[in-house]
N, CA, C and O atoms as a Tinker XYZ file with bonds, in Angstrom:
   228  protein
     1  N    -47.581000   39.018000  -70.623000    73     2
     2  CA   -47.925000   38.793000  -72.011000    64     1     3
     3  C    -48.750000   37.523000  -72.179000    63     2     4     5
     4  O    -49.640000   37.457000  -73.027000    81     3
     5  N    -48.448000   36.522000  -71.367000    73     3     6
     6  CA   -49.204000   35.263000  -71.441000    64     5     7
     7  C    -50.671000   35.509000  -71.136000    63     6     8     9
     8  O    -51.547000   35.016000  -71.846000    81     7
     9  N    -50.941000   36.267000  -70.086000    73     7    10
    10  CA   -52.337000   36.541000  -69.714000    64     9    11
    11  C    -53.052000   37.328000  -70.806000    63    10    12    13
    12  O    -54.233000   37.100000  -71.069000    81    11
    13  N    -52.338000   38.255000  -71.441000    73    11    14
    14  CA   -52.929000   39.026000  -72.542000    64    13    15
    15  C    -53.322000   38.085000  -73.692000    63    14    16    17
    16  O    -54.393000   38.224000  -74.283000    81    15
    17  N    -52.454000   37.147000  -73.992000    73    15    18
    18  CA   -52.737000   36.192000  -75.069000    64    17    19
    19  C    -53.958000   35.346000  -74.734000    63    18    20    21
    20  O    -54.783000   35.082000  -75.608000    81    19
    21  N    -54.084000   34.919000  -73.486000    73    19    22
    22  CA   -55.255000   34.139000  -73.070000    64    21    23
    23  C    -56.529000   34.969000  -73.171000    63    22    24    25
    24  O    -57.564000   34.463000  -73.607000    81    23
    25  N    -56.465000   36.225000  -72.777000    73    23    26
    26  CA   -57.654000   37.095000  -72.878000    64    25    27
    27  C    -58.060000   37.294000  -74.327000    63    26    28    29
    28  O    -59.246000   37.243000  -74.652000    81    27
    29  N    -57.091000   37.521000  -75.196000    73    27    30
    30  CA   -57.394000   37.706000  -76.623000    64    29    31
    31  C    -57.986000   36.426000  -77.229000    63    30    32    33
    32  O    -58.903000   36.481000  -78.048000    81    31
    33  N    -57.457000   35.299000  -76.822000    73    31    34
    34  CA   -57.970000   34.018000  -77.296000    64    33    35
    35  C    -59.417000   33.829000  -76.869000    63    34    36    37
    36  O    -60.254000   33.400000  -77.662000    81    35
    37  N    -59.709000   34.151000  -75.614000    73    35    38
    38  CA   -61.077000   34.035000  -75.116000    64    37    39
    39  C    -62.009000   34.972000  -75.880000    63    38    40    41
    40  O    -63.108000   34.575000  -76.266000    81    39
    41  N    -61.580000   36.202000  -76.098000    73    39    42
    42  CA   -62.387000   37.180000  -76.830000    64    41    43
    43  C    -62.678000   36.681000  -78.252000    63    42    44    45
    44  O    -63.805000   36.795000  -78.735000    81    43
    45  N    -61.667000   36.136000  -78.911000    73    43    46
    46  CA   -61.830000   35.602000  -80.262000    64    45    47
    47  C    -62.855000   34.469000  -80.265000    63    46    48    49
    48  O    -63.703000   34.396000  -81.155000    81    47
    49  N    -62.775000   33.588000  -79.267000    73    47    50
    50  CA   -63.696000   32.449000  -79.226000    64    49    51
    51  C    -65.136000   32.906000  -79.054000    63    50    52    53
    52  O    -66.045000   32.303000  -79.624000    81    51
    53  N    -65.360000   33.960000  -78.278000    73    51    54
    54  CA   -66.708000   34.486000  -78.089000    64    53    55
    55  C    -67.197000   35.173000  -79.368000    63    54    56    57
    56  O    -68.324000   34.955000  -79.815000    81    55
    57  N    -66.334000   35.999000  -79.939000    73    55    58
    58  CA   -66.705000   36.774000  -81.127000    64    57    59
    59  C    -67.041000   35.886000  -82.318000    63    58    60    61
    60  O    -67.980000   36.175000  -83.060000    81    59
    61  N    -66.276000   34.799000  -82.510000    73    59    62
    62  CA   -66.466000   33.950000  -83.686000    64    61    63
    63  C    -67.092000   32.599000  -83.364000    63    62    64    65
    64  O    -67.145000   31.714000  -84.217000    81    63
    65  N    -67.574000   32.443000  -82.109000    73    63    66
    66  CA   -68.203000   31.190000  -81.682000    64    65    67
    67  C    -67.318000   29.996000  -82.031000    63    66    68    69
    68  O    -67.758000   29.043000  -82.674000    81    67
    69  N    -66.054000   30.069000  -81.592000    73    67    70
    70  CA   -65.058000   29.060000  -81.935000    64    69    71
    71  C    -64.583000   28.309000  -80.692000    63    70    72    73
    72  O    -64.476000   28.881000  -79.607000    81    71
    73  N    -64.303000   27.023000  -80.870000    73    71    74
    74  CA   -63.653000   26.240000  -79.822000    64    73    75
    75  C    -62.149000   26.402000  -80.016000    63    74    76    77
    76  O    -61.627000   26.157000  -81.104000    81    75
    77  N    -61.463000   26.811000  -78.969000    73    75    78
    78  CA   -60.036000   27.082000  -79.074000    64    77    79
    79  C    -59.291000   26.346000  -77.980000    63    78    80    81
    80  O    -59.719000   26.307000  -76.827000    81    79
    81  N    -58.180000   25.769000  -78.360000    73    79    82
    82  CA   -57.268000   25.153000  -77.409000    64    81    83
    83  C    -55.898000   25.756000  -77.660000    63    82    84    85
    84  O    -55.397000   25.717000  -78.784000    81    83
    85  N    -55.292000   26.310000  -76.629000    73    83    86
    86  CA   -54.005000   26.988000  -76.772000    64    85    87
    87  C    -53.036000   26.384000  -75.770000    63    86    88    89
    88  O    -53.363000   26.246000  -74.591000    81    87
    89  N    -51.848000   26.025000  -76.231000    73    87    90
    90  CA   -50.816000   25.475000  -75.354000    64    89    91
    91  C    -49.573000   26.336000  -75.515000    63    90    92    93
    92  O    -49.123000   26.597000  -76.630000    81    91
    93  N    -49.027000   26.772000  -74.393000    73    91    94
    94  CA   -47.792000   27.549000  -74.397000    64    93    95
    95  C    -46.760000   26.772000  -73.590000    63    94    96    97
    96  O    -47.018000   26.395000  -72.447000    81    95
    97  N    -45.590000   26.533000  -74.184000    73    95    98
    98  CA   -44.506000   25.859000  -73.488000    64    97    99
    99  C    -43.321000   26.810000  -73.414000    63    98   100   101
   100  O    -42.839000   27.294000  -74.438000    81    99
   101  N    -42.854000   27.073000  -72.203000    73    99   102
   102  CA   -41.673000   27.908000  -72.021000    64   101   103
   103  C    -40.431000   27.078000  -72.306000    63   102   104   105
   104  O    -40.259000   26.006000  -71.726000    81   103
   105  N    -39.585000   27.548000  -73.170000    73   103   106
   106  CA   -38.426000   26.770000  -73.599000    64   105   107
   107  C    -37.396000   26.578000  -72.488000    63   106   108   109
   108  O    -36.787000   25.513000  -72.387000    81   107
   109  N    -37.200000   27.584000  -71.667000    73   107   110
   110  CA   -36.129000   27.496000  -70.680000    64   109   111
   111  C    -36.405000   26.505000  -69.556000    63   110   112   113
   112  O    -35.461000   25.945000  -68.998000    81   111
   113  N    -37.668000   26.269000  -69.205000    73   111   114
   114  CA   -37.963000   25.320000  -68.119000    64   113   115
   115  C    -39.055000   24.314000  -68.469000    63   114   116   117
   116  O    -39.449000   23.517000  -67.618000    81   115
   117  N    -39.544000   24.335000  -69.691000    73   115   118
   118  CA   -40.564000   23.412000  -70.195000    64   117   119
   119  C    -41.865000   23.495000  -69.410000    63   118   120   121
   120  O    -42.623000   22.526000  -69.373000    81   119
   121  N    -42.134000   24.627000  -68.789000    73   119   122
   122  CA   -43.408000   24.822000  -68.109000    64   121   123
   123  C    -44.496000   24.926000  -69.173000    63   122   124   125
   124  O    -44.312000   25.595000  -70.190000    81   123
   125  N    -45.637000   24.261000  -68.937000    73   123   126
   126  CA   -46.706000   24.195000  -69.921000    64   125   127
   127  C    -47.940000   24.900000  -69.372000    63   126   128   129
   128  O    -48.340000   24.665000  -68.232000    81   127
   129  N    -48.545000   25.771000  -70.190000    73   127   130
   130  CA   -49.778000   26.472000  -69.848000    64   129   131
   131  C    -50.848000   26.090000  -70.859000    63   130   132   133
   132  O    -50.597000   26.075000  -72.064000    81   131
   133  N    -52.044000   25.780000  -70.362000    73   131   134
   134  CA   -53.153000   25.386000  -71.221000    64   133   135
   135  C    -54.286000   26.395000  -71.124000    63   134   136   137
   136  O    -54.586000   26.909000  -70.047000    81   135
   137  N    -54.904000   26.668000  -72.251000    73   135   138
   138  CA   -56.160000   27.409000  -72.300000    64   137   139
   139  C    -57.070000   26.587000  -73.186000    63   138   140   141
   140  O    -56.767000   26.366000  -74.358000    81   139
   141  N    -58.178000   26.134000  -72.638000    73   139   142
   142  CA   -59.048000   25.240000  -73.384000    64   141   143
   143  C    -60.503000   25.572000  -73.085000    63   142   144   145
   144  O    -60.908000   25.623000  -71.924000    81   143
   145  N    -61.283000   25.797000  -74.127000    73   143   146
   146  CA   -62.689000   26.120000  -73.956000    64   145   147
   147  C    -63.609000   24.920000  -74.137000    63   146   148   149
   148  O    -64.781000   24.979000  -73.767000    81   147
   149  N    -63.095000   23.839000  -74.698000    73   147   150
   150  CA   -63.917000   22.659000  -74.933000    64   149   151
   151  C    -63.065000   21.417000  -74.664000    63   150   152   153
   152  O    -62.241000   21.035000  -75.494000    81   151
   153  N    -63.263000   20.802000  -73.524000    73   151   154
   154  CA   -62.420000   19.667000  -73.140000    64   153   155
   155  C    -62.612000   18.453000  -74.044000    63   154   156   157
   156  O    -61.767000   17.558000  -74.047000    81   155
   157  N    -63.685000   18.402000  -74.800000    73   155   158
   158  CA   -63.913000   17.275000  -75.700000    64   157   159
   159  C    -63.140000   17.422000  -77.009000    63   158   160   161
   160  O    -63.009000   16.455000  -77.758000    81   159
   161  N    -62.636000   18.605000  -77.288000    73   159   162
   162  CA   -62.017000   18.880000  -78.576000    64   161   163
   163  C    -60.492000   18.840000  -78.544000    63   162   164   165
   164  O    -59.878000   18.457000  -79.540000    81   163
   165  N    -59.882000   19.209000  -77.470000    73   163   166
   166  CA   -58.432000   19.381000  -77.430000    64   165   167
   167  C    -57.690000   18.060000  -77.242000    63   166   168   169
   168  O    -58.284000   17.062000  -76.835000    81   167
   169  N    -56.392000   18.058000  -77.541000    73   167   170
   170  CA   -55.581000   16.863000  -77.277000    64   169   171
   171  C    -55.577000   16.562000  -75.773000    63   170   172   173
   172  O    -55.759000   17.457000  -74.947000    81   171
   173  N    -55.372000   15.328000  -75.448000    73   171   174
   174  CA   -55.309000   14.948000  -74.049000    64   173   175
   175  C    -54.071000   15.552000  -73.381000    63   174   176   177
   176  O    -52.997000   15.602000  -73.979000    81   175
   177  N    -54.230000   16.000000  -72.165000    73   175   178
   178  CA   -53.131000   16.581000  -71.407000    64   177   179
   179  C    -51.960000   15.603000  -71.308000    63   178   180   181
   180  O    -50.807000   16.005000  -71.464000    81   179
   181  N    -52.243000   14.329000  -71.051000    73   179   182
   182  CA   -51.184000   13.321000  -70.914000    64   181   183
   183  C    -50.396000   13.165000  -72.210000    63   182   184   185
   184  O    -49.182000   12.962000  -72.174000    81   183
   185  N    -51.074000   13.257000  -73.355000    73   183   186
   186  CA   -50.392000   13.148000  -74.642000    64   185   187
   187  C    -49.415000   14.301000  -74.822000    63   186   188   189
   188  O    -48.286000   14.103000  -75.269000    81   187
   189  N    -49.851000   15.494000  -74.474000    73   187   190
   190  CA   -48.988000   16.665000  -74.634000    64   189   191
   191  C    -47.798000   16.608000  -73.688000    63   190   192   193
   192  O    -46.680000   16.942000  -74.080000    81   191
   193  N    -48.022000   16.195000  -72.463000    73   191   194
   194  CA   -46.928000   16.093000  -71.498000    64   193   195
   195  C    -45.899000   15.080000  -71.976000    63   194   196   197
   196  O    -44.698000   15.330000  -71.875000    81   195
   197  N    -46.346000   13.948000  -72.491000    73   195   198
   198  CA   -45.424000   12.940000  -73.005000    64   197   199
   199  C    -44.635000   13.473000  -74.183000    63   198   200   201
   200  O    -43.436000   13.215000  -74.289000    81   199
   201  N    -45.281000   14.208000  -75.065000    73   199   202
   202  CA   -44.592000   14.754000  -76.230000    64   201   203
   203  C    -43.513000   15.735000  -75.804000    63   202   204   205
   204  O    -42.368000   15.625000  -76.243000    81   203
   205  N    -43.861000   16.689000  -74.960000    73   203   206
   206  CA   -42.912000   17.711000  -74.565000    64   205   207
   207  C    -41.830000   17.160000  -73.641000    63   206   208   209
   208  O    -40.729000   17.709000  -73.603000    81   207
   209  N    -42.107000   16.105000  -72.903000    73   207   210
   210  CA   -41.077000   15.478000  -72.068000    64   209   211
   211  C    -39.997000   14.868000  -72.938000    63   210   212   213
   212  O    -38.826000   14.864000  -72.558000    81   211
   213  N    -40.369000   14.356000  -74.095000    73   211   214
   214  CA   -39.405000   13.775000  -75.019000    64   213   215
   215  C    -38.537000   14.808000  -75.714000    63   214   216   217
   216  O    -37.474000   14.470000  -76.233000    81   215
   217  N    -38.967000   16.054000  -75.734000    73   215   218
   218  CA   -38.243000   17.125000  -76.418000    64   217   219
   219  C    -37.157000   17.709000  -75.519000    63   218   220   221
   220  O    -36.218000   18.329000  -76.020000    81   219
   221  N    -37.261000   17.528000  -74.214000    73   219   222
   222  CA   -36.283000   18.106000  -73.275000    64   221   223
   223  C    -34.880000   17.663000  -73.619000    63   222   224   225
   224  O    -34.656000   16.547000  -74.088000    81   223
   225  N    -33.937000   18.563000  -73.375000    73   223   226
   226  CA   -32.528000   18.241000  -73.652000    64   225   227
   227  C    -31.813000   17.912000  -72.370000    63   226   228
   228  O    -30.619000   17.614000  -72.388000    81   227
């Protein structure tokens, strides 16, 4: 399902000429997946890792 979501996101970005950044975090193990078409637009990877590290229980 994750790969399907990434493909749909890519298709949307092409169809609408949009810059898209998508982050998926799995709740059970806090694994993080990134999909980013424009590295100048998205949040920094380090910022996201710090945020989600603080959310862990």
